[in-house]
C-alpha positions as CSV (number, residue, x, y, z in Angstrom):
1,A,10.5,14.5,39.3
2,S,12.2,17.2,41.4
3,S,10.9,20.4,42.9
4,S,14.3,22.1,43.1
5,F,14.3,25.5,41.5
6,A,17.5,25.2,39.4
7,A,17.3,28.5,37.6
8,D,17.0,31.9,39.1
9,T,15.7,33.7,36.0
10,L,13.8,32.8,32.8
11,A,16.9,33.6,30.8
12,D,18.9,31.1,32.8
13,A,16.2,28.5,32.4
14,F,16.6,28.6,28.6
15,K,20.3,29.0,28.7
16,N,20.8,26.0,30.9
17,G,18.3,23.8,28.9
18,K,19.2,20.5,27.3
19,T,19.1,19.6,23.7
20,S,18.9,16.1,22.3
21,G,18.0,14.4,19.1
22,E,18.3,11.5,16.7
23,L,19.3,11.0,13.0
24,K,17.5,8.0,11.4
25,A,17.8,6.1,8.1
26,W,15.2,3.3,7.8
27,Y,14.6,0.8,5.0
28,F,11.3,-1.2,4.9
29,Q,10.5,-4.0,2.4
30,K,7.5,-6.3,2.1
31,D,6.1,-8.9,-0.3
32,V,2.6,-10.4,-0.2
33,E,1.9,-13.5,-2.3
34,K,-1.4,-15.4,-2.8
35,D,-0.6,-19.1,-3.0
36,S,-3.8,-19.8,-5.0
37,T,-2.6,-17.9,-8.0
38,K,1.1,-17.4,-7.3
39,S,0.4,-13.7,-8.0
40,I,1.6,-10.8,-6.0
41,G,-1.2,-9.7,-3.8
42,G,0.1,-6.5,-2.1
43,G,3.2,-6.1,-4.2
44,D,6.9,-6.6,-3.7
45,V,7.8,-3.0,-2.6
46,D,10.3,-1.2,-0.5
47,I,10.8,2.3,0.9
48,F,13.8,4.3,2.2
49,T,13.2,7.0,4.7
50,T,15.5,9.5,6.4
51,A,14.5,11.5,9.4
52,A,15.7,13.8,12.2
53,T,14.3,14.4,15.7
54,L,15.3,17.5,17.8
55,S,14.2,18.0,21.4
56,Y,14.8,20.8,23.8
57,V,13.9,21.0,27.5
58,T,14.5,24.1,29.6
59,D,16.0,24.0,33.1
60,S,13.5,24.2,36.0
61,I,12.4,27.7,37.2
62,Y,10.1,27.7,40.2
63,G,9.1,24.2,39.3
64,F,8.2,25.0,35.7
65,T,9.9,23.5,32.6
66,F,9.1,23.9,28.9
67,G,9.8,21.2,26.3
68,A,9.5,20.8,22.6
69,T,10.3,18.1,20.0
70,F,10.3,18.5,16.2
71,Q,10.2,15.5,13.9
72,G,11.0,15.7,10.2
73,A,11.3,13.1,7.5
74,A,11.8,12.5,3.7
75,N,11.3,9.6,1.3
76,P,14.0,9.8,-1.4
77,D,13.2,8.3,-4.8
78,V,10.0,6.6,-3.6
79,S,8.0,4.5,-6.2
80,D,4.3,4.8,-6.8
81,S,3.8,1.3,-5.5
82,A,5.6,2.1,-2.3
83,K,3.6,5.2,-1.9
84,A,0.4,3.1,-2.0
85,Q,1.7,0.3,0.3
86,Y,3.2,2.6,2.9
87,L,0.7,5.4,2.8
88,G,-0.3,4.9,6.4
89,E,3.2,4.0,7.7
90,N,6.4,5.6,6.4
91,Y,5.3,7.5,3.3
92,A,5.3,11.0,4.9
93,G,7.6,14.0,4.1
94,G,7.8,17.2,6.0
95,G,7.8,18.1,9.6
96,V,5.6,18.3,12.7
97,L,6.1,19.8,16.2
98,S,5.2,16.6,18.1
99,E,5.9,18.0,21.6
100,A,5.3,21.5,22.9
101,Y,4.4,21.4,26.6
102,V,4.7,23.2,29.9
103,A,5.3,21.0,33.0
104,Y,5.1,21.9,36.6
105,T,6.5,19.9,39.5
106,I,5.8,20.4,43.2
107,G,6.8,17.7,45.7
108,K,6.0,14.3,44.1
109,T,3.4,15.6,41.7
110,T,4.0,16.6,38.1
111,A,1.5,18.1,35.6
112,K,2.3,18.4,31.9
113,V,0.0,20.3,29.5
114,G,0.3,20.5,25.7
115,R,1.6,18.2,23.0
116,Q,3.5,15.3,24.4
117,Y,4.4,11.6,24.1
118,I,2.3,9.4,26.3
119,S,3.1,5.8,27.2
120,T,0.6,3.9,29.3
121,P,-1.1,0.5,28.6
122,L,-4.3,2.1,27.2
123,V,-3.0,5.4,25.8
124,N,0.2,4.8,24.0
125,G,1.8,6.3,20.9
126,S,3.8,3.9,18.7
127,G,7.4,4.6,17.8
128,S,7.8,1.7,15.4
129,R,7.3,3.9,12.2
130,I,9.3,6.9,11.2
131,Y,7.1,9.4,13.0
132,K,6.5,8.7,16.7
133,E,2.9,9.2,17.6
134,S,1.9,12.0,20.0
135,F,-1.1,13.4,21.8
136,E,-2.3,16.8,22.8
137,G,-3.8,17.2,26.3
138,A,-2.8,17.1,29.9
139,V,-1.2,14.4,32.2
140,L,-0.9,14.4,36.0
141,I,1.4,12.0,37.8
142,N,1.7,11.6,41.6
143,T,4.0,9.3,43.6
144,D,3.1,10.4,47.2
145,L,1.8,6.9,48.2
146,P,4.7,4.5,48.9
147,G,5.4,2.2,46.0
148,T,2.5,3.7,44.1
149,T,2.2,5.8,40.9
150,L,-1.2,7.5,40.2
151,I,-1.8,8.9,36.7
152,A,-4.7,11.0,35.3
153,G,-4.9,12.2,31.7
154,Y,-7.0,14.1,29.2
155,V,-6.5,14.0,25.4
156,D,-8.3,16.0,22.7
157,K,-6.0,15.5,19.7
158,F,-3.8,12.8,18.3
159,Q,-0.8,12.9,15.9
160,G,-0.5,9.6,14.0
161,R,2.1,8.1,11.7
162,T,1.3,9.9,8.5
163,S,-1.3,12.4,7.2
164,A,-3.2,9.8,5.2
165,V,-6.1,9.2,7.6
166,D,-9.7,10.0,6.9
167,S,-11.2,11.0,10.3
168,A,-14.7,11.1,9.0
169,T,-15.3,7.4,9.0
170,V,-14.8,4.5,11.4
171,A,-12.9,2.5,8.8
172,T,-9.2,2.9,8.1
173,S,-9.0,4.8,4.9
174,V,-7.1,7.3,2.8
175,N,-7.7,11.0,2.6
176,G,-7.0,11.7,-1.1
177,T,-6.3,15.4,-0.5
178,D,-3.5,14.8,2.0
179,Q,-1.1,12.0,1.0
180,G,2.6,11.7,1.6
181,N,2.8,14.5,4.1
182,A,3.9,14.6,7.7
183,P,1.2,13.8,10.3
184,K,-1.0,16.5,11.9
185,F,-2.7,16.8,15.2
186,R,-6.4,16.0,14.6
187,N,-9.6,15.1,16.5
188,S,-9.1,11.5,15.2
189,A,-7.1,8.6,16.6
190,A,-6.0,5.1,15.9
191,F,-7.6,2.6,18.2
192,T,-5.5,-0.6,18.3
193,G,-7.3,-3.9,18.0
194,G,-10.7,-4.8,16.8
195,A,-9.7,-5.7,13.3
196,S,-6.7,-6.9,11.4
197,A,-5.9,-3.4,10.1
198,G,-6.8,-1.5,13.2
199,L,-9.4,1.2,13.7
200,V,-9.2,4.9,12.9
201,A,-12.1,7.2,14.0
202,A,-12.9,10.7,14.9
203,F,-13.4,11.5,18.6
204,D,-14.3,14.4,20.8
205,D,-12.1,14.0,23.8
206,A,-10.7,11.2,26.0
207,Y,-10.0,10.7,29.7
208,T,-7.9,8.1,31.5
209,A,-6.8,7.2,35.0
210,A,-4.3,4.6,36.1
211,V,-2.6,3.2,39.2
212,I,0.7,1.2,39.4
213,N,1.6,-0.4,42.7
214,K,5.0,-2.0,43.6
215,S,4.7,-1.9,47.3
216,I,5.2,-5.7,47.5
217,K,8.6,-6.9,46.5
218,D,8.8,-8.5,43.0
219,L,5.1,-7.8,42.4
220,T,3.6,-5.2,40.2
221,L,-0.1,-4.5,40.0
222,T,-1.5,-2.2,37.2
223,A,-5.0,-1.0,36.4
224,Q,-6.2,1.6,33.9
225,Y,-9.5,2.9,32.6
226,A,-10.0,5.1,29.5
227,Y,-13.2,6.8,28.2
228,V,-13.4,8.2,24.7
229,A,-16.3,10.4,23.8
230,D,-18.2,10.5,20.5
231,V,-16.1,8.0,18.6
232,A,-16.9,8.3,14.9
233,H,-19.3,11.1,15.9
234,V,-21.6,8.4,17.0
235,D,-21.2,7.1,20.5
236,N,-18.8,6.6,23.4
237,V,-16.2,3.9,23.9
238,S,-14.5,2.8,27.1
239,A,-11.5,0.5,27.7
240,Y,-10.1,-1.2,30.8
241,Y,-6.8,-2.9,31.6
242,T,-5.6,-4.9,34.6
243,E,-2.3,-6.7,34.9
244,V,-0.3,-8.7,37.5
245,N,3.4,-9.2,37.1
246,Y,5.5,-11.3,39.5
247,V,9.2,-12.0,39.3
248,L,10.7,-14.9,41.3
249,P,14.5,-14.9,41.6
250,V,15.9,-18.4,41.4
251,A,19.6,-19.0,41.8
252,N,21.2,-17.7,38.5
253,F,18.0,-16.7,36.7
254,K,14.5,-15.2,37.2
255,L,11.1,-16.7,36.6
256,G,8.3,-14.3,35.5
257,F,4.6,-14.9,35.8
258,D,2.2,-12.4,34.1
259,V,-1.6,-12.2,33.8
260,N,-3.5,-9.6,31.8
261,F,-7.3,-9.0,31.5
262,R,-8.5,-6.2,29.4
263,G,-11.6,-5.2,27.3
264,S,-13.7,-2.5,25.7
265,E,-17.3,-1.4,25.8
266,A,-19.1,0.8,23.3
267,G,-22.5,2.6,23.3
268,S,-25.6,1.1,21.8
269,L,-25.2,3.1,18.6
270,L,-21.9,1.2,17.9
271,D,-23.4,-2.2,18.5
272,A,-23.0,-3.2,14.9
273,Y,-19.3,-2.9,15.2
274,A,-19.1,-5.5,17.9
275,L,-16.6,-3.7,20.2
276,D,-17.8,-5.1,23.6
277,G,-15.0,-7.7,23.9
278,H,-12.4,-8.8,26.3
279,Y,-8.9,-10.4,26.1
280,L,-7.5,-12.7,28.8
281,A,-3.8,-13.7,28.6
282,G,-1.1,-15.3,30.6
283,R,2.7,-15.6,30.2
284,I,5.5,-17.5,31.9
285,S,9.1,-16.5,31.2
286,I,12.7,-17.2,32.1
287,S,15.3,-14.3,32.0
288,E,18.9,-13.6,32.9
289,L,20.0,-17.3,32.3
290,A,23.6,-16.8,31.2
291,G,22.3,-14.3,28.6
292,F,19.3,-16.4,27.5
293,G,15.6,-15.6,27.9
294,A,12.5,-17.4,26.9
295,S,8.7,-17.0,27.3
296,F,5.5,-18.6,26.3
297,A,2.2,-16.7,26.2
298,A,-1.4,-17.6,25.4
299,G,-4.4,-15.3,25.0
300,T,-8.1,-15.6,24.1
301,T,-10.8,-13.1,23.2
302,S,-14.6,-13.2,23.7
303,E,-16.6,-15.2,21.2
304,A,-18.8,-12.5,19.7
305,D,-17.0,-9.2,20.2
306,N,-13.8,-7.5,19.2
307,V,-11.5,-5.7,21.7
308,I,-10.1,-2.2,21.5
309,A,-6.7,-2.5,23.1
310,G,-6.3,1.3,23.5
311,M,-5.8,4.7,21.9
312,G,-2.8,5.0,19.6
313,N,-0.9,2.2,17.8
314,G,1.3,1.7,20.9
315,P,-0.8,-0.7,23.0
316,T,0.5,-4.2,22.8
317,S,-0.3,-7.7,24.1
318,Y,1.5,-10.8,25.3
319,T,0.9,-12.5,22.0
320,S,2.0,-9.5,19.8
321,T,4.6,-10.3,17.1
322,L,7.7,-8.3,16.2
323,I,6.3,-6.5,13.1
324,N,2.6,-7.3,12.7
325,G,1.9,-6.3,16.3
326,T,-1.4,-7.1,18.2
327,S,-4.4,-6.2,16.0
328,S,-5.3,-9.7,14.7
329,R,-4.9,-10.9,18.3
330,M,-7.8,-8.7,19.5
331,T,-10.4,-9.9,17.0
332,A,-13.5,-11.7,18.2
333,N,-13.4,-15.5,18.7
334,T,-9.6,-15.7,18.6
335,D,-7.0,-17.9,20.4
336,S,-3.4,-16.7,20.1
337,Y,-0.1,-18.1,21.2
338,L,3.5,-16.9,21.2
339,F,6.8,-18.5,22.0
340,A,9.8,-16.1,22.2
341,A,13.5,-16.5,22.9
342,T,16.2,-13.9,23.4
343,Y,20.0,-13.8,23.8
344,D,22.4,-11.1,24.9
345,F,25.8,-11.7,23.1
346,S,27.7,-9.6,25.6
347,K,27.9,-12.8,27.6
348,I,30.3,-14.1,25.0
349,G,32.2,-10.9,24.6
350,V,30.1,-9.1,21.9
351,A,28.9,-6.0,23.7
352,G,25.8,-4.3,22.4
353,L,24.5,-7.2,20.3
354,T,21.1,-8.8,21.2
355,A,18.8,-11.2,19.3
356,V,15.2,-12.3,19.5
357,A,13.2,-15.0,17.8
358,Q,9.4,-15.5,17.9
359,Y,7.0,-18.2,16.7
360,G,3.3,-17.4,17.0
361,W,0.0,-18.8,15.8
362,T,-3.6,-17.6,15.9
363,K,-6.9,-19.4,15.3
364,Q,-9.8,-17.2,14.5
365,D,-13.2,-18.9,14.2
366,A,-16.1,-17.1,12.5
367,F,-16.5,-13.5,13.8
368,K,-17.5,-10.0,12.8
369,N,-14.9,-7.3,12.2
370,Y,-15.2,-3.7,13.6
371,K,-17.4,-2.8,10.6
372,G,-19.9,-5.4,11.5
373,E,-19.0,-7.6,8.4
374,S,-19.1,-11.4,8.8
375,Q,-15.6,-12.9,8.5
376,N,-14.7,-16.6,8.0
377,H,-12.4,-19.0,9.8
378,T,-8.7,-17.8,9.6
379,D,-5.5,-19.4,10.8
380,I,-2.4,-17.2,11.0
381,T,1.2,-18.5,11.6
382,N,4.0,-16.0,12.3
383,F,7.7,-16.4,12.5
384,A,9.8,-13.4,13.4
385,A,13.4,-12.7,14.2
386,G,15.5,-9.6,14.9
387,V,19.0,-8.5,15.9
388,T,19.9,-5.1,17.5
389,Y,23.5,-3.8,17.7
390,A,24.3,-0.8,19.9
391,V,27.7,0.0,18.4
392,P,30.1,0.3,21.4
393,Y,32.8,2.2,19.5
394,L,30.4,5.0,18.5
395,K,28.1,5.8,21.5
396,G,24.6,6.6,20.4
397,L,24.6,4.6,17.1
398,T,22.2,1.7,17.0
399,T,21.2,-0.6,14.1
400,S,18.6,-3.3,14.0
401,L,17.3,-5.8,11.5
402,E,13.8,-7.3,11.9
403,Y,12.0,-9.9,9.7
404,E,8.6,-11.5,10.0
405,N,6.8,-14.1,7.9
406,A,3.0,-14.4,8.3
407,R,1.0,-17.1,6.6
408,K,-2.8,-16.7,6.6
409,E,-5.1,-19.6,5.7
410,L,-8.7,-18.4,5.0
411,S,-11.5,-21.0,5.0
412,H,-14.7,-19.6,3.5
413,A,-17.9,-21.2,4.9
414,T,-20.0,-21.1,1.7
415,D,-17.8,-20.4,-1.2
416,A,-14.8,-22.7,-1.6
417,T,-13.4,-20.6,-4.5
418,K,-12.6,-17.9,-1.9
419,N,-10.4,-20.2,0.2
420,T,-6.8,-19.1,-0.2
421,D,-3.5,-19.0,1.6
422,T,-1.6,-15.7,1.7
423,T,2.1,-15.3,2.6
424,A,3.4,-12.0,3.7
425,D,7.1,-11.2,4.3
426,A,8.3,-8.0,5.9
427,M,11.8,-6.8,6.7
428,W,12.8,-3.6,8.5
429,F,16.3,-2.2,8.8
430,K,16.8,0.7,11.1
431,A,19.9,2.8,11.8
432,G,19.8,5.6,14.3
433,Y,22.3,8.0,15.9
434,K,21.2,9.7,19.1
435,F,23.0,12.7,20.4
């Protein structure tokens, strides 16, 4: 942030503004098969999506700037089965003005008001689907204290991945009158965690405050609190987040030690949804070892309650997997583990090529989901791998290929006929050109 008044007139501020954007072509495919019958459970489906993003930010005038971002997408030749399977993900055509804000900077303080992308541990819009999630509200950031960033925010609307969200209920569901369209800003939001499919609910407004401190070398301390009013038109929900990150340089590599404790609390009218849970996790990692990196993480949740990881689909956890993310890791009475390895091929002369592999497993004993329904013992095993190539010969062009296999073993306590194993395969190919 800078307080220099770069432009002398409003006309100069717009004339000297900067334009950027991205062209995207994404292909998603998934196959869900139930081993008990060898039948297709969720269907073997795929979807191809093209999209464009265009952003513009004015030059500064007396500390003020104006910014806007437009997102547009289309689904050429999409099948009916793909429409159903990707209704809440990539099946969305049209456009949305995802950013339209005024920012003011004075000294080391910046205030931004309007539609904007927000990325904090508890309030975070996901960019893993074709439309990047956005929020409407205000954010204040101050860095006057040495090594410290202070953040305060207010949100009253949310723009999700697609338009197919029914904000009138707590459950994730489909609004039959608005399918296949670009997302809109609404008084409803996705709350990551608490159930395998996440949580979508109406809300009134939300407030958050965070502090990030790096005053001690190699040590980062983070704390955040968020309060969301009238969730599902019923009661209030709050979430908290604390994290310690320490990096220890050792000869030709680095050791990382991370600890995260987070949780959520809901009002008494939401007691049936069992949302007063917490998640404790730790991680140890090695990085910059001749291009190699590796980590092992373990996390556990409270026995009787689910955890809301935050607002938006962006909040993640140490035991999140590449495609399936973190939702099942935040369910009550769950232990989760993740081993990951990475490699940077530039160390052997292939610039721009990186790879990641993950193996994770989750053990969920009997619990209640966010709708208060009793669930049975479930074991989930995940294998994921991905490669990303930033093409050095065409600056701005990046391609990636990601794959994840998830095998779920369900053990029903009273009805053995309901015991089943389900295997889900998902593959994402993404190509994007930034300019």
